A tleap script that builds the chain and sets N, CA, C and O, in Angstrom:
source leaprc.protein.ff14SB
mol = sequence {
  NMET LEU ASP ALA LEU TYR PRO LEU PRO PHE
  LEU SER ALA ALA MET PRO ALA GLY TRP VAL
  GLY ALA ILE VAL PHE LEU ALA GLY LEU GLY
  LEU LEU VAL TRP ALA ALA ALA THR PHE ARG
  ARG ALA GLY THR ARG ILE GLU THR VAL GLN
  PRO THR THR THR ILE VAL ARG GLN GLY SER
  LEU PRO LEU GLN CPRO
}
set mol.1.N position { 6.533 7.435 -21.946 }
set mol.1.CA position { 5.861 6.245 -22.408 }
set mol.1.C position { 4.694 6.609 -23.329 }
set mol.1.O position { 4.486 5.984 -24.368 }
set mol.2.N position { 3.941 7.633 -22.923 }
set mol.2.CA position { 2.812 8.059 -23.743 }
set mol.2.C position { 3.284 8.573 -25.096 }
set mol.2.O position { 2.631 8.343 -26.114 }
set mol.3.N position { 4.421 9.268 -25.107 }
set mol.3.CA position { 4.954 9.789 -26.364 }
set mol.3.C position { 5.331 8.654 -27.308 }
set mol.3.O position { 5.195 8.791 -28.523 }
set mol.4.N position { 5.803 7.536 -26.763 }
set mol.4.CA position { 6.160 6.396 -27.614 }
set mol.4.C position { 4.907 5.752 -28.214 }
set mol.4.O position { 4.932 5.293 -29.356 }
set mol.5.N position { 3.815 5.717 -27.449 }
set mol.5.CA position { 2.579 5.107 -27.934 }
set mol.5.C position { 1.801 6.021 -28.871 }
set mol.5.O position { 1.288 5.582 -29.900 }
set mol.6.N position { 1.719 7.303 -28.502 }
set mol.6.CA position { 0.926 8.260 -29.273 }
set mol.6.C position { 1.659 9.600 -29.319 }
set mol.6.O position { 1.351 10.501 -28.539 }
set mol.7.N position { 2.623 9.735 -30.226 }
set mol.7.CA position { 3.407 10.982 -30.271 }
set mol.7.C position { 2.559 12.163 -30.747 }
set mol.7.O position { 1.818 12.072 -31.726 }
set mol.8.N position { 2.694 13.251 -30.035 }
set mol.8.CA position { 2.021 14.483 -30.412 }
set mol.8.C position { 3.065 15.471 -30.916 }
set mol.8.O position { 4.122 15.606 -30.300 }
set mol.9.N position { 2.800 16.154 -32.005 }
set mol.9.CA position { 3.784 17.107 -32.537 }
set mol.9.C position { 3.831 18.374 -31.681 }
set mol.9.O position { 3.025 19.286 -31.866 }
set mol.10.N position { 4.770 18.422 -30.754 }
set mol.10.CA position { 4.927 19.577 -29.884 }
set mol.10.C position { 5.794 20.633 -30.544 }
set mol.10.O position { 5.487 21.824 -30.491 }
set mol.11.N position { 6.867 20.196 -31.161 }
set mol.11.CA position { 7.798 21.101 -31.845 }
set mol.11.C position { 7.969 20.659 -33.285 }
set mol.11.O position { 7.786 19.488 -33.617 }
set mol.12.N position { 8.315 21.590 -34.116 }
set mol.12.CA position { 8.627 21.209 -35.496 }
set mol.12.C position { 9.956 20.463 -35.505 }
set mol.12.O position { 10.756 20.599 -34.580 }
set mol.13.N position { 10.183 19.697 -36.521 }
set mol.13.CA position { 11.415 18.921 -36.623 }
set mol.13.C position { 12.635 19.829 -36.764 }
set mol.13.O position { 13.751 19.411 -36.459 }
set mol.14.N position { 12.437 21.059 -37.219 }
set mol.14.CA position { 13.550 21.987 -37.404 }
set mol.14.C position { 14.053 22.549 -36.072 }
set mol.14.O position { 15.191 23.013 -35.996 }
set mol.15.N position { 13.230 22.517 -35.027 }
set mol.15.CA position { 13.606 23.077 -33.719 }
set mol.15.C position { 14.278 21.986 -32.887 }
set mol.15.O position { 13.635 20.996 -32.537 }
set mol.16.N position { 15.562 22.154 -32.567 }
set mol.16.CA position { 16.248 21.136 -31.762 }
set mol.16.C position { 15.694 21.102 -30.336 }
set mol.16.O position { 15.519 22.144 -29.704 }
set mol.17.N position { 15.427 19.918 -29.847 }
set mol.17.CA position { 14.869 19.755 -28.501 }
set mol.17.C position { 15.849 20.243 -27.434 }
set mol.17.O position { 15.425 20.656 -26.354 }
set mol.18.N position { 17.125 20.203 -27.711 }
set mol.18.CA position { 18.128 20.679 -26.755 }
set mol.18.C position { 17.953 22.149 -26.420 }
set mol.18.O position { 18.150 22.556 -25.275 }
set mol.19.N position { 17.585 22.942 -27.408 }
set mol.19.CA position { 17.364 24.373 -27.167 }
set mol.19.C position { 16.167 24.602 -26.260 }
set mol.19.O position { 16.203 25.459 -25.376 }
set mol.20.N position { 15.112 23.838 -26.479 }
set mol.20.CA position { 13.928 23.968 -25.638 }
set mol.20.C position { 14.268 23.569 -24.202 }
set mol.20.O position { 13.857 24.235 -23.253 }
set mol.21.N position { 15.015 22.488 -24.051 }
set mol.21.CA position { 15.443 22.061 -22.725 }
set mol.21.C position { 16.310 23.105 -22.039 }
set mol.21.O position { 16.174 23.335 -20.838 }
set mol.22.N position { 17.193 23.734 -22.790 }
set mol.22.CA position { 18.059 24.765 -22.227 }
set mol.22.C position { 17.247 25.974 -21.778 }
set mol.22.O position { 17.544 26.567 -20.740 }
set mol.23.N position { 16.234 26.343 -22.542 }
set mol.23.CA position { 15.394 27.483 -22.176 }
set mol.23.C position { 14.612 27.180 -20.906 }
set mol.23.O position { 14.519 28.029 -20.019 }
set mol.24.N position { 14.053 25.987 -20.810 }
set mol.24.CA position { 13.311 25.597 -19.606 }
set mol.24.C position { 14.247 25.551 -18.401 }
set mol.24.O position { 13.885 26.001 -17.314 }
set mol.25.N position { 15.450 25.008 -18.593 }
set mol.25.CA position { 16.429 24.944 -17.501 }
set mol.25.C position { 16.800 26.339 -17.010 }
set mol.25.O position { 16.833 26.582 -15.804 }
set mol.26.N position { 17.076 27.251 -17.928 }
set mol.26.CA position { 17.458 28.612 -17.545 }
set mol.26.C position { 16.311 29.351 -16.859 }
set mol.26.O position { 16.543 30.135 -15.939 }
set mol.27.N position { 15.077 29.107 -17.299 }
set mol.27.CA position { 13.930 29.726 -16.636 }
set mol.27.C position { 13.813 29.204 -15.201 }
set mol.27.O position { 13.551 29.980 -14.282 }
set mol.28.N position { 14.004 27.913 -15.005 }
set mol.28.CA position { 13.965 27.343 -13.659 }
set mol.28.C position { 15.095 27.864 -12.788 }
set mol.28.O position { 14.889 28.148 -11.608 }
set mol.29.N position { 16.269 27.989 -13.350 }
set mol.29.CA position { 17.409 28.517 -12.608 }
set mol.29.C position { 17.164 29.966 -12.197 }
set mol.29.O position { 17.493 30.361 -11.079 }
set mol.30.N position { 16.593 30.751 -13.091 }
set mol.30.CA position { 16.262 32.140 -12.770 }
set mol.30.C position { 15.241 32.227 -11.646 }
set mol.30.O position { 15.356 33.079 -10.765 }
set mol.31.N position { 14.248 31.353 -11.671 }
set mol.31.CA position { 13.245 31.323 -10.610 }
set mol.31.C position { 13.867 30.933 -9.275 }
set mol.31.O position { 13.509 31.487 -8.237 }
set mol.32.N position { 14.792 29.988 -9.299 }
set mol.32.CA position { 15.495 29.575 -8.083 }
set mol.32.C position { 16.298 30.727 -7.490 }
set mol.32.O position { 16.245 30.955 -6.282 }
set mol.33.N position { 17.033 31.450 -8.313 }
set mol.33.CA position { 17.845 32.571 -7.839 }
set mol.33.C position { 16.948 33.675 -7.278 }
set mol.33.O position { 17.258 34.246 -6.232 }
set mol.34.N position { 15.838 33.983 -7.960 }
set mol.34.CA position { 14.907 35.012 -7.486 }
set mol.34.C position { 14.309 34.625 -6.134 }
set mol.34.O position { 14.231 35.457 -5.231 }
set mol.35.N position { 13.886 33.368 -5.990 }
set mol.35.CA position { 13.289 32.918 -4.733 }
set mol.35.C position { 14.312 32.951 -3.602 }
set mol.35.O position { 13.992 33.390 -2.497 }
set mol.36.N position { 15.525 32.497 -3.857 }
set mol.36.CA position { 16.565 32.511 -2.824 }
set mol.36.C position { 16.887 33.938 -2.403 }
set mol.36.O position { 17.077 34.198 -1.215 }
set mol.37.N position { 16.953 34.866 -3.349 }
set mol.37.CA position { 17.230 36.268 -3.011 }
set mol.37.C position { 16.089 36.852 -2.185 }
set mol.37.O position { 16.334 37.608 -1.244 }
set mol.38.N position { 14.853 36.516 -2.521 }
set mol.38.CA position { 13.699 37.006 -1.759 }
set mol.38.C position { 13.739 36.477 -0.334 }
set mol.38.O position { 13.490 37.229 0.608 }
set mol.39.N position { 14.047 35.200 -0.162 }
set mol.39.CA position { 14.135 34.615 1.178 }
set mol.39.C position { 15.265 35.251 1.980 }
set mol.39.O position { 15.100 35.534 3.167 }
set mol.40.N position { 16.405 35.476 1.345 }
set mol.40.CA position { 17.540 36.082 2.064 }
set mol.40.C position { 17.214 37.514 2.493 }
set mol.40.O position { 17.553 37.916 3.606 }
set mol.41.N position { 16.563 38.283 1.624 }
set mol.41.CA position { 16.175 39.645 1.990 }
set mol.41.C position { 15.205 39.650 3.163 }
set mol.41.O position { 15.240 40.556 3.995 }
set mol.42.N position { 14.346 38.651 3.232 }
set mol.42.CA position { 13.375 38.565 4.312 }
set mol.42.C position { 14.007 38.028 5.590 }
set mol.42.O position { 13.408 38.128 6.661 }
set mol.43.N position { 15.196 37.465 5.495 }
set mol.43.CA position { 15.891 36.957 6.670 }
set mol.43.C position { 15.441 35.584 7.117 }
set mol.43.O position { 15.632 35.227 8.279 }
set mol.44.N position { 14.854 34.810 6.236 }
set mol.44.CA position { 14.430 33.459 6.594 }
set mol.44.C position { 15.427 32.439 6.063 }
set mol.44.O position { 16.245 32.741 5.194 }
set mol.45.N position { 15.346 31.248 6.592 }
set mol.45.CA position { 16.248 30.178 6.157 }
set mol.45.C position { 15.756 29.574 4.855 }
set mol.45.O position { 14.554 29.484 4.605 }
set mol.46.N position { 16.713 29.159 4.028 }
set mol.46.CA position { 16.386 28.494 2.780 }
set mol.46.C position { 16.397 26.977 2.964 }
set mol.46.O position { 15.674 26.263 2.270 }
set mol.47.N position { 17.212 26.485 3.893 }
set mol.47.CA position { 17.314 25.046 4.118 }
set mol.47.C position { 15.972 24.514 4.612 }
set mol.47.O position { 15.367 25.087 5.518 }
set mol.48.N position { 15.515 23.433 4.020 }
set mol.48.CA position { 14.203 22.888 4.380 }
set mol.48.C position { 14.228 22.058 5.650 }
set mol.48.O position { 13.168 21.733 6.185 }
set mol.49.N position { 15.411 21.704 6.151 }
set mol.49.CA position { 15.487 20.896 7.368 }
set mol.49.C position { 15.682 21.765 8.611 }
set mol.49.O position { 15.770 21.241 9.721 }
set mol.50.N position { 15.750 23.088 8.436 }
set mol.50.CA position { 15.902 24.017 9.551 }
set mol.50.C position { 14.551 24.667 9.850 }
set mol.50.O position { 13.699 24.740 8.965 }
set mol.51.N position { 14.341 25.141 11.079 }
set mol.51.CA position { 13.064 25.793 11.390 }
set mol.51.C position { 12.898 27.123 10.650 }
set mol.51.O position { 13.874 27.799 10.326 }
set mol.52.N position { 11.659 27.472 10.398 }
set mol.52.CA position { 11.331 28.728 9.719 }
set mol.52.C position { 11.524 29.884 10.689 }
set mol.52.O position { 11.085 29.817 11.837 }
set mol.53.N position { 12.179 30.943 10.230 }
set mol.53.CA position { 12.373 32.122 11.073 }
set mol.53.C position { 11.443 33.255 10.663 }
set mol.53.O position { 11.094 34.093 11.495 }
set mol.54.N position { 11.032 33.297 9.390 }
set mol.54.CA position { 10.144 34.324 8.874 }
set mol.54.C position { 9.290 33.711 7.766 }
set mol.54.O position { 9.780 32.901 6.979 }
set mol.55.N position { 8.022 34.094 7.704 }
set mol.55.CA position { 7.152 33.628 6.633 }
set mol.55.C position { 7.084 34.724 5.578 }
set mol.55.O position { 6.770 35.873 5.890 }
set mol.56.N position { 7.378 34.372 4.336 }
set mol.56.CA position { 7.359 35.325 3.230 }
set mol.56.C position { 6.108 35.054 2.411 }
set mol.56.O position { 5.983 33.996 1.794 }
set mol.57.N position { 5.173 36.013 2.402 }
set mol.57.CA position { 3.941 35.845 1.633 }
set mol.57.C position { 4.068 36.400 0.227 }
set mol.57.O position { 3.586 35.791 -0.728 }
set mol.58.N position { 4.710 37.543 0.092 }
set mol.58.CA position { 4.867 38.152 -1.229 }
set mol.58.C position { 6.061 39.073 -1.223 }
set mol.58.O position { 6.409 39.651 -0.193 }
set mol.59.N position { 6.690 39.211 -2.378 }
set mol.59.CA position { 7.814 40.127 -2.508 }
set mol.59.C position { 8.835 39.968 -1.417 }
set mol.59.O position { 9.317 38.861 -1.174 }
set mol.60.N position { 9.173 41.043 -0.756 }
set mol.60.CA position { 10.158 40.982 0.320 }
set mol.60.C position { 9.586 41.530 1.624 }
set mol.60.O position { 10.325 42.109 2.421 }
set mol.61.N position { 8.282 41.361 1.857 }
set mol.61.CA position { 7.654 41.829 3.074 }
set mol.61.C position { 7.569 40.667 4.072 }
set mol.61.O position { 6.693 39.814 3.931 }
set mol.62.N position { 8.447 40.611 5.071 }
set mol.62.CA position { 8.425 39.477 5.991 }
set mol.62.C position { 7.321 39.627 7.053 }
set mol.62.O position { 6.962 40.736 7.449 }
set mol.63.N position { 6.810 38.503 7.488 }
set mol.63.CA position { 5.868 38.437 8.610 }
set mol.63.C position { 6.551 37.724 9.754 }
set mol.63.O position { 7.261 36.744 9.529 }
set mol.64.N position { 6.365 38.172 10.933 }
set mol.64.CA position { 6.959 37.498 12.084 }
set mol.64.C position { 6.054 36.328 12.485 }
set mol.64.O position { 4.834 36.487 12.534 }
set mol.65.N position { 6.639 35.146 12.777 }
set mol.65.CA position { 5.818 33.986 13.132 }
set mol.65.C position { 5.156 34.157 14.487 }
set mol.65.O position { 4.429 33.270 14.936 }
savepdb mol mol.pdb
quit
């Protein structure tokens, strides 16, 4: 809505917005895969409706609850 009222030039007209969206999507997907792999290595559950089995503070060093 704000862009319709007061557009700010974020990208040049030559840069297709689809490419920017694809880059952001791939970065998010990469972050998701990295986080899931870290949780699996630590042995904790990824499902948010299940109880936590291990708390992961950094990297792959698990803490026992």
